[in-house]
C-alpha positions as CSV (number, residue, x, y, z in Angstrom):
1,M,-36.9,24.2,219.3
2,G,-34.1,23.1,216.9
3,Y,-34.5,20.7,214.1
4,T,-31.9,18.4,212.9
5,S,-32.2,16.6,209.7
6,R,-32.2,12.8,209.6
7,K,-29.6,12.8,206.8
8,S,-27.0,14.9,208.8
9,R,-27.5,12.7,211.9
10,Y,-26.8,9.4,210.2
11,A,-24.7,10.2,207.2
12,E,-21.6,11.5,209.1
13,P,-21.1,8.4,211.3
14,M,-21.8,6.0,208.4
15,G,-19.2,7.8,206.4
16,D,-16.6,7.6,209.2
17,A,-17.3,3.8,209.7
18,M,-16.9,3.2,206.0
19,T,-13.6,5.1,205.9
20,D,-12.3,3.2,209.0
21,L,-13.4,-0.1,207.2
22,I,-11.5,0.8,204.0
23,K,-8.4,1.8,206.0
24,C,-8.6,-1.5,208.0
25,G,-9.1,-3.5,204.8
26,T,-6.2,-1.8,203.1
27,S,-3.8,-2.7,206.1
28,V,-5.0,-6.3,206.2
29,V,-4.3,-6.6,202.4
30,G,-0.9,-5.0,202.8
31,A,0.0,-7.4,205.6
32,A,-1.1,-10.4,203.7
33,I,0.9,-9.3,200.7
34,G,3.8,-8.8,202.9
35,G,3.4,-12.2,204.6
36,A,3.1,-13.9,201.3
37,A,6.6,-12.4,200.2
38,D,8.2,-13.3,203.5
39,P,11.3,-15.5,202.9
40,D,10.6,-17.6,206.0
41,L,7.0,-18.6,204.9
42,P,8.0,-21.8,203.4
43,E,9.8,-23.0,206.5
44,A,7.1,-22.0,208.7
45,M,4.6,-23.9,206.7
46,C,6.9,-26.9,206.6
47,R,7.3,-26.9,210.3
48,V,3.6,-26.7,210.9
49,A,3.3,-29.7,208.5
50,Q,5.9,-31.6,210.5
51,L,4.0,-30.9,213.8
52,Q,0.8,-32.2,212.1
53,A,2.4,-35.2,210.9
54,L,4.1,-35.9,214.3
55,G,0.8,-35.6,216.0
56,K,-1.2,-38.0,213.8
57,G,-1.9,-41.2,215.5
58,R,-0.6,-40.6,218.9
59,T,-1.5,-38.5,222.0
60,P,0.9,-36.0,223.5
61,L,1.6,-38.4,226.3
62,Q,2.3,-41.2,223.9
63,A,4.7,-38.7,222.0
64,L,6.5,-38.0,225.4
65,F,7.1,-41.7,226.0
66,G,8.5,-42.1,222.5
67,K,5.7,-43.6,220.4
68,K,6.6,-43.2,216.7
69,P,4.3,-41.1,214.4
70,T,2.2,-43.2,212.0
71,V,2.8,-41.0,208.9
72,P,6.2,-40.1,207.4
73,V,7.5,-36.7,208.7
74,P,8.7,-34.2,206.0
75,T,12.0,-32.6,206.2
76,C,12.5,-28.9,206.1
77,V,15.2,-26.7,204.7
78,K,16.4,-23.9,207.2
79,A,15.9,-20.5,205.8
80,P,19.0,-18.3,206.2
81,P,18.7,-15.8,209.1
82,G,18.3,-12.0,208.6
83,Q,16.4,-11.9,205.3
84,G,13.8,-9.4,206.5
85,G,10.2,-9.9,205.9
86,I,7.3,-9.1,208.4
87,G,8.7,-11.2,211.2
88,L,8.1,-14.8,210.6
89,E,11.7,-15.4,211.6
90,R,10.5,-14.9,215.3
91,A,7.8,-17.6,214.8
92,V,10.1,-20.0,213.1
93,K,12.6,-20.5,216.1
94,P,9.9,-21.8,218.5
95,L,8.5,-24.1,215.8
96,R,11.8,-25.5,215.3
97,A,12.1,-26.2,219.0
98,L,8.6,-27.8,219.1
99,V,9.5,-30.1,216.3
100,Y,12.8,-31.0,218.0
101,V,11.0,-31.9,221.2
102,N,8.4,-33.9,219.4
103,Q,11.0,-35.9,217.5
104,H,13.3,-36.3,220.4
105,P,11.2,-36.8,223.7
106,I,14.4,-37.3,225.8
107,A,14.8,-33.6,225.4
108,A,11.5,-32.9,227.2
109,W,12.5,-35.2,230.0
110,A,15.9,-33.6,230.4
111,G,14.3,-30.2,230.4
112,L,11.8,-31.2,233.1
113,T,14.5,-32.8,235.2
114,A,16.6,-29.7,234.9
115,L,13.6,-27.4,235.8
116,F,12.7,-29.2,238.9
117,G,15.8,-31.1,239.8
118,V,18.4,-28.3,239.9
119,P,16.4,-26.2,242.5
120,V,15.8,-29.4,244.6
121,L,19.6,-30.2,244.4
122,L,20.5,-26.7,245.3
123,G,18.3,-26.7,248.3
124,Y,19.5,-30.0,249.4
125,M,23.1,-28.9,249.1
126,I,22.5,-25.5,251.0
127,G,20.6,-27.3,253.6
128,K,23.3,-30.0,254.0
129,A,26.0,-27.2,254.3
130,S,24.3,-25.4,257.0
131,R,24.1,-28.4,259.5
């Protein structure tokens, strides 16, 4: 009957887990440092502040019908494109669109009308032409 010591049975997996934890921590710290140095970070934070200001004191339905926000909305400076970084530039574009739609609710109505109205209109025209 073989005998395995308790130390060899538990020490190796624990060492592997600690090594994996250190590697993970190192990559997280590297990503945090890279994110803090990203040139698009100030604009991204400003866009989030705009969305928070636009959402205060009104529901999304009230915003869609044009109720004004209750607090002043900060203005943001656009970061020039193509500066590098960790990729916050890809997140800033949708944030800009969200802010625009929240500030101009007619854009949401026009988008919904185009999304549903154009296929209905095309179907109507095709049906009318086939008669």
